[in-house]
Structures are given as C-alpha cells and as structure tokens.
PLY file of the C-alpha trace (Angstrom):
ply
format ascii 1.0
element vertex 362
property float x
property float y
property float z
element edge 361
property int vertex1
property int vertex2
end_header
-7.18 -57.41 63.12
-8.82 -58.72 66.28
-5.40 -59.88 67.48
-4.05 -56.36 66.91
-6.85 -54.80 68.89
-6.27 -57.16 71.79
-2.53 -56.42 71.71
-2.70 -52.64 71.51
-6.04 -51.65 73.06
-4.39 -50.72 76.37
-2.04 -48.25 74.70
-4.33 -46.28 72.43
-7.89 -46.51 71.12
-7.84 -48.59 67.88
-11.19 -47.36 66.62
-13.02 -44.01 66.82
-15.31 -43.88 69.93
-18.97 -43.99 69.06
-20.36 -42.04 71.93
-19.36 -39.83 74.90
-19.04 -42.80 77.24
-16.68 -44.63 74.87
-14.77 -41.41 74.32
-14.30 -40.92 78.03
-13.08 -44.52 78.46
-10.66 -44.11 75.57
-9.19 -40.99 77.18
-8.77 -42.89 80.44
-6.84 -45.67 78.73
-4.65 -43.46 76.48
-1.41 -42.54 78.28
1.87 -40.94 77.22
4.03 -43.67 78.71
4.70 -45.57 75.50
5.49 -42.33 73.66
7.90 -41.31 76.42
9.59 -44.71 76.26
10.22 -44.15 72.54
11.83 -40.78 73.25
13.89 -42.40 75.99
15.35 -45.02 73.63
18.53 -42.98 73.32
19.04 -43.32 77.07
19.26 -47.14 76.77
21.78 -46.84 73.97
23.82 -44.33 76.00
23.97 -46.49 79.12
25.10 -49.57 77.19
27.64 -47.60 75.21
29.13 -46.09 78.39
29.26 -49.47 80.12
31.13 -51.14 77.25
33.50 -48.19 76.74
34.40 -48.28 80.45
34.66 -52.12 80.43
32.19 -52.31 83.30
31.07 -55.90 82.61
34.64 -57.16 82.24
35.74 -55.48 85.47
32.82 -56.87 87.49
33.38 -60.34 86.01
36.92 -60.12 87.45
35.50 -59.77 90.97
35.26 -56.01 91.41
31.80 -55.49 92.83
31.18 -52.19 94.65
30.72 -48.73 93.08
33.84 -47.46 94.79
35.92 -50.38 93.57
34.57 -50.17 90.01
35.22 -46.44 89.96
38.82 -47.04 91.00
39.32 -49.86 88.45
37.92 -47.72 85.60
39.48 -44.41 86.62
35.98 -42.85 86.74
34.05 -40.84 89.34
32.28 -42.81 92.07
29.13 -40.72 91.58
29.07 -41.43 87.83
29.75 -45.12 88.32
27.03 -45.43 91.00
24.47 -43.88 88.66
25.62 -46.06 85.74
25.57 -49.29 87.77
22.16 -48.65 89.17
20.81 -47.94 85.69
22.35 -51.18 84.39
20.69 -52.99 87.29
17.30 -51.60 86.33
18.00 -52.73 82.75
18.58 -56.27 84.00
22.25 -56.38 82.96
23.44 -56.32 86.60
21.97 -57.35 89.94
22.73 -55.67 93.30
22.57 -57.28 96.70
21.65 -55.68 100.09
25.28 -54.73 100.67
25.52 -52.76 97.45
27.59 -55.32 95.62
27.00 -55.77 91.90
27.04 -59.03 89.92
26.49 -59.75 86.25
23.20 -61.20 85.03
23.70 -64.37 82.93
23.19 -62.71 79.58
25.72 -60.01 80.46
28.23 -62.74 81.45
27.65 -64.53 78.15
27.73 -61.60 75.75
29.31 -58.56 77.29
32.55 -59.74 79.00
35.54 -59.03 76.78
37.49 -62.09 75.75
34.51 -64.42 76.01
33.66 -66.61 73.03
30.26 -64.90 72.55
31.32 -61.28 73.18
29.06 -58.79 71.33
30.68 -55.61 72.52
32.44 -55.03 69.21
29.12 -53.62 68.08
30.33 -50.47 69.86
32.86 -49.96 67.11
30.10 -50.22 64.50
28.06 -47.73 66.49
30.93 -45.24 66.39
31.10 -45.66 62.63
27.41 -45.29 61.83
24.79 -45.28 64.58
25.54 -41.99 66.39
25.92 -39.97 63.26
23.38 -41.60 60.99
20.20 -42.23 63.01
19.80 -38.47 63.43
19.72 -38.29 59.63
16.96 -40.89 59.20
14.63 -38.14 57.99
17.06 -37.46 55.11
17.15 -41.16 54.14
13.36 -41.39 54.29
12.98 -38.34 52.04
15.56 -39.48 49.47
15.29 -43.26 49.69
19.10 -43.29 49.48
21.70 -44.15 52.15
23.33 -41.41 54.20
26.26 -43.63 55.06
28.10 -45.82 52.63
29.95 -48.66 54.40
31.23 -49.83 51.00
33.60 -46.84 50.64
37.12 -48.25 50.45
38.32 -46.02 53.32
35.48 -47.07 55.61
34.70 -50.66 54.58
37.12 -52.36 57.06
36.13 -49.87 59.79
32.53 -50.88 59.45
32.27 -54.45 58.29
35.10 -56.13 60.18
33.89 -55.13 63.69
30.32 -55.95 62.69
31.33 -59.36 61.44
33.23 -60.13 64.66
30.29 -59.02 66.75
27.85 -61.16 64.79
29.95 -64.32 65.31
28.35 -65.00 68.66
24.88 -64.77 67.26
25.57 -67.53 64.75
26.13 -70.34 67.24
22.43 -71.08 67.90
21.82 -71.12 64.15
24.68 -73.60 63.65
23.31 -75.81 66.47
19.89 -75.81 64.87
21.27 -76.86 61.49
23.20 -79.87 62.80
20.26 -82.21 63.29
18.37 -80.98 60.25
21.35 -81.63 57.92
22.46 -84.73 59.79
25.93 -83.29 60.36
28.33 -85.40 62.34
26.39 -88.60 61.62
27.55 -89.58 58.18
25.75 -86.73 56.35
26.16 -86.39 52.61
27.01 -82.70 53.16
30.75 -82.33 52.51
31.34 -79.18 50.33
29.95 -75.93 51.76
29.97 -72.48 50.13
29.50 -69.59 52.56
28.53 -66.51 50.52
29.54 -63.18 52.11
30.10 -65.10 55.35
33.66 -63.86 55.78
34.70 -63.35 59.37
31.17 -64.13 60.69
31.14 -67.47 58.88
28.33 -69.85 59.67
30.26 -72.36 57.53
33.30 -72.20 59.83
31.08 -72.90 62.84
29.53 -75.91 61.11
33.01 -77.20 60.28
33.84 -77.22 63.96
30.82 -79.52 64.50
31.55 -81.91 61.61
35.06 -82.82 60.79
34.12 -83.93 57.27
33.07 -80.47 56.08
35.18 -78.46 53.61
34.21 -74.80 53.44
34.73 -72.15 50.78
34.29 -68.53 51.92
33.30 -65.99 49.35
33.88 -62.38 50.39
35.96 -59.24 50.01
39.66 -59.23 50.73
39.59 -57.14 53.93
36.92 -59.39 55.48
38.66 -62.60 54.43
41.82 -61.49 56.24
39.83 -61.64 59.50
38.20 -64.92 58.42
41.60 -66.58 57.84
42.69 -65.55 61.32
39.54 -67.17 62.71
40.21 -70.27 60.67
43.52 -70.68 62.42
42.02 -69.98 65.83
39.31 -72.64 65.26
41.86 -75.26 64.15
40.39 -75.47 60.67
43.59 -75.05 58.63
43.41 -77.10 55.41
39.60 -77.28 55.54
38.71 -73.67 54.63
39.52 -71.98 51.36
38.31 -68.71 49.92
37.12 -66.87 46.76
37.90 -63.18 46.85
35.33 -60.76 45.46
31.71 -59.64 45.55
29.03 -62.34 45.08
27.66 -60.86 41.82
31.11 -60.20 40.31
32.94 -63.55 40.69
32.25 -67.17 39.79
31.08 -69.36 42.67
32.12 -72.73 41.31
29.73 -75.73 41.33
29.03 -79.10 42.87
28.48 -77.81 46.43
26.29 -79.77 48.84
25.36 -76.71 50.84
25.23 -72.96 50.08
24.88 -70.56 53.01
23.38 -67.09 52.74
23.56 -65.70 56.27
22.33 -62.09 56.76
23.00 -61.50 53.08
19.57 -60.98 51.46
18.78 -58.11 53.85
21.54 -56.10 52.19
20.11 -56.39 48.65
17.15 -55.38 46.60
14.56 -57.93 45.50
16.23 -58.12 42.04
19.65 -58.66 43.61
18.36 -61.37 45.93
16.62 -63.16 43.08
19.94 -63.26 41.22
21.82 -64.47 44.30
19.47 -67.41 44.67
19.69 -68.17 40.99
23.45 -68.37 41.41
23.08 -70.52 44.49
20.93 -72.94 42.46
23.65 -73.20 39.80
26.36 -73.73 42.35
24.61 -76.68 44.08
24.73 -80.29 43.05
21.30 -81.92 42.38
19.69 -82.46 45.75
21.91 -79.82 47.39
20.51 -77.31 49.92
20.57 -73.54 50.24
20.26 -72.12 53.77
18.93 -68.62 54.32
19.56 -67.14 57.76
17.73 -63.82 58.06
15.57 -61.49 60.07
12.08 -62.15 58.74
9.32 -59.56 58.73
5.72 -60.68 59.27
3.57 -60.94 56.15
1.76 -57.67 56.63
4.77 -55.83 58.17
2.86 -54.83 61.28
4.10 -56.86 64.24
7.69 -58.12 63.82
9.27 -55.30 65.88
12.98 -55.94 65.50
13.00 -56.81 61.79
10.85 -53.77 61.02
13.13 -51.47 63.06
16.27 -52.96 61.58
15.02 -52.08 58.13
15.81 -48.46 59.08
19.45 -49.36 59.57
19.44 -50.84 56.07
17.85 -47.67 54.71
20.61 -45.63 56.26
23.46 -47.75 54.94
22.46 -49.61 51.79
21.08 -48.64 48.39
18.39 -51.33 48.25
18.37 -53.34 51.48
15.31 -54.24 53.56
14.05 -56.93 55.88
11.88 -59.28 53.86
8.96 -61.63 54.52
8.85 -65.39 54.24
6.59 -65.06 51.19
9.04 -62.75 49.43
11.98 -65.08 50.03
9.88 -68.06 48.99
8.97 -66.39 45.75
12.67 -65.79 44.92
13.42 -69.44 45.72
10.59 -70.55 43.44
11.86 -68.31 40.60
15.27 -69.94 40.99
13.57 -73.38 40.75
14.16 -74.58 44.29
11.62 -76.81 46.03
9.39 -75.13 48.67
11.45 -74.10 51.70
11.48 -75.59 55.17
11.42 -73.24 58.16
13.70 -74.19 61.07
13.21 -72.39 64.39
16.30 -71.23 66.27
16.27 -71.19 70.03
16.70 -67.71 71.54
17.13 -66.05 68.19
15.47 -63.27 66.32
16.59 -64.70 63.00
14.87 -67.52 61.09
16.40 -70.34 59.02
14.94 -71.25 55.64
16.21 -74.39 53.88
15.36 -75.12 50.25
16.52 -78.06 48.17
17.54 -78.18 44.57
15.56 -80.99 42.84
17.62 -84.20 42.55
0 1
1 2
2 3
3 4
4 5
5 6
6 7
7 8
8 9
9 10
10 11
11 12
12 13
13 14
14 15
15 16
16 17
17 18
18 19
19 20
20 21
21 22
22 23
23 24
24 25
25 26
26 27
27 28
28 29
29 30
30 31
31 32
32 33
33 34
34 35
35 36
36 37
37 38
38 39
39 40
40 41
41 42
42 43
43 44
44 45
45 46
46 47
47 48
48 49
49 50
50 51
51 52
52 53
53 54
54 55
55 56
56 57
57 58
58 59
59 60
60 61
61 62
62 63
63 64
64 65
65 66
66 67
67 68
68 69
69 70
70 71
71 72
72 73
73 74
74 75
75 76
76 77
77 78
78 79
79 80
80 81
81 82
82 83
83 84
84 85
85 86
86 87
87 88
88 89
89 90
90 91
91 92
92 93
93 94
94 95
95 96
96 97
97 98
98 99
99 100
100 101
101 102
102 103
103 104
104 105
105 106
106 107
107 108
108 109
109 110
110 111
111 112
112 113
113 114
114 115
115 116
116 117
117 118
118 119
119 120
120 121
121 122
122 123
123 124
124 125
125 126
126 127
127 128
128 129
129 130
130 131
131 132
132 133
133 134
134 135
135 136
136 137
137 138
138 139
139 140
140 141
141 142
142 143
143 144
144 145
145 146
146 147
147 148
148 149
149 150
150 151
151 152
152 153
153 154
154 155
155 156
156 157
157 158
158 159
159 160
160 161
161 162
162 163
163 164
164 165
165 166
166 167
167 168
168 169
169 170
170 171
171 172
172 173
173 174
174 175
175 176
176 177
177 178
178 179
179 180
180 181
181 182
182 183
183 184
184 185
185 186
186 187
187 188
188 189
189 190
190 191
191 192
192 193
193 194
194 195
195 196
196 197
197 198
198 199
199 200
200 201
201 202
202 203
203 204
204 205
205 206
206 207
207 208
208 209
209 210
210 211
211 212
212 213
213 214
214 215
215 216
216 217
217 218
218 219
219 220
220 221
221 222
222 223
223 224
224 225
225 226
226 227
227 228
228 229
229 230
230 231
231 232
232 233
233 234
234 235
235 236
236 237
237 238
238 239
239 240
240 241
241 242
242 243
243 244
244 245
245 246
246 247
247 248
248 249
249 250
250 251
251 252
252 253
253 254
254 255
255 256
256 257
257 258
258 259
259 260
260 261
261 262
262 263
263 264
264 265
265 266
266 267
267 268
268 269
269 270
270 271
271 272
272 273
273 274
274 275
275 276
276 277
277 278
278 279
279 280
280 281
281 282
282 283
283 284
284 285
285 286
286 287
287 288
288 289
289 290
290 291
291 292
292 293
293 294
294 295
295 296
296 297
297 298
298 299
299 300
300 301
301 302
302 303
303 304
304 305
305 306
306 307
307 308
308 309
309 310
310 311
311 312
312 313
313 314
314 315
315 316
316 317
317 318
318 319
319 320
320 321
321 322
322 323
323 324
324 325
325 326
326 327
327 328
328 329
329 330
330 331
331 332
332 333
333 334
334 335
335 336
336 337
337 338
338 339
339 340
340 341
341 342
342 343
343 344
344 345
345 346
346 347
347 348
348 349
349 350
350 351
351 352
352 353
353 354
354 355
355 356
356 357
357 358
358 359
359 360
360 361
C-alpha cells in the first residue's frame, strides 16, 4: 500500500484529508491532466491507424522525407500530412530535423515498415474487424459478462485470427531467444519433439525450429490458421520438420511423447476450468521429464498495477466467453492440479509477456 501511495500521490489524494491544510494541499496536487489523457486515448489510436493506412512509415523508410514529398507519395493533402507527421514526431515514432525532414525512430523502423520481418501493422486489419466497433460497446459487455464480438463465427474467424496471428509473429522472437539457453537448444538438447497448441501461424515452435535444426514441430490449430502456418513453414525453410493436427485443442487428441508443449497466448482466451483442462492434457502429452512452456500476459497478484495486462482483459471480455489475463499464482495452481513441478519464471527482454516453464516429473 505504501508503494501505491508513493506511485500515485502526485495524481490524486489517496486518503481523505484530515484537516483544512491537508485538504488545500490535496486540491493543489489534484489535476485533470491524467483524466484528459485517458479521454485522449482515441487520438493516439487514430494517428497510428491513419499512418499505417497511408503507409507513412514505409514511404519514409524509402527515403521520402518532407511533408510535401510524403503528401505526393501518398496522394494526400500536404496540410493533413504535415499535421500527421508532426503528431507522429511528438509520439516518438518519427524525428524531425531543422530542415523539416522526417526520419523513422528505431522502433518504427523495426515494427512499422511493411515487408520487414517484424512488421506489426497487420494489427490494423484486426482493428477494422473488432476494435473500432467493439470498444464503444464495452459497457454492454460489462453489464452482460458476455462478448459483443464473436471471432469464432465461421464467416469472421479468418478475418480476425489470421491477421492477428501474422501481427503477433514479430512479438514472439524475443520469447524464442529467451527459451534457447534455458532449454539448451542448439547445443545437444534432449528437446526434439515439440507440440505447439493453438500456435498456428504465430507459431513459437516454428521460430524455435529455425534456431535448432534438430527440432520437429507439430502444430495444433484450426484449418484456416494452419493454411497460413504452412505457408510460413515453407518461407522459413522448415519443410519436412513441421506437421499439423487440425482441430480445437479440447476436441482432438494431442498425441504423446513430446519433449516440449508450447501454450503461447492461449490461456488468456479460456476460463479457469478450460485452462486447467488444457494443462492436464499437456501433462498427458509430455514424456516424463518433459516441459510445458506458458507464454502469457501476467497480471499482478492483486490486479492493481500491471497496466497492459489489466487493460487487455477488456479486449478478452469483448471477444471471448471466458477469457481474462491471469496471475502467476492462478497459473501455478493449474499447473499444480495437473501434477507439474513448480514453475520457473523466465524474463523476456523488451516484452510485456512472461514465460513460465514447468516440468513433468521424470
């Protein structure tokens, strides 16, 4: 509680003032700035959406640097482009020199230039499918506890999940890099057979296979996602080393004897009962001594401070029947119920996700 007071005391008073002097000081410190920033959140989304739709980052990466040149290259108004570029500069996505020339900041170069290996702009397609229409209905989801958007509808499933999976590929690379030393991959590790559950086209298993030529990966996912995954298998040069099981995780057999089972951003989509069953199945699919890897957003124990996981839970409320972002203790309890040994936490550089590794007793 003391840590919370120290963290938030400059925004609002965290305890009732005891006298007129304290009340006056509290009023001096309380400002509307944080509230206004919350209202302005839609502005940030709007600027990024416009920049990606107009291919601003890709154009500037190609050497087009002034507002007039960018306007010509994107068939947009110079006034509109100037306002957009200056806003993106303030948001630390661009930088502008004294001559009014714009350059990309490193994170924009890495993640927002189309065609790059870590491109995240496909999230715009997901936004078109769900974000614009659904966040305005959050009040409905809060009242009912039920999703207002069903990405599992056959007509919408490819529209939603395939772009999301492609966009998430770039975010898996740091997780894969963190797993290599822990699992001893590439150095004679005993890990050879890998099952990636609902990995599909954002497969962590595929990435690990590019880092260890001895891995053989089985992808378990729905047919429309696996079609994208097989294309990525060919692109990564993994033909002959990746096979698939078509279906939903709780509706098909997983097989057995795997050295490693991957659950990457899977538990957040399910209820506690569903996740307990998924981990029970993972236990059964592993050989003795095998390892399950959970790659998830992790909420803090009291659900008070982990900003992104707690906000992302709203997206899960909007689009899933039972999803949530869970705490380390909740996931540990499911692992214990499935008879795994206590999990190991592996930090991931530059990531908001956390890796939990748990071993099946030998």
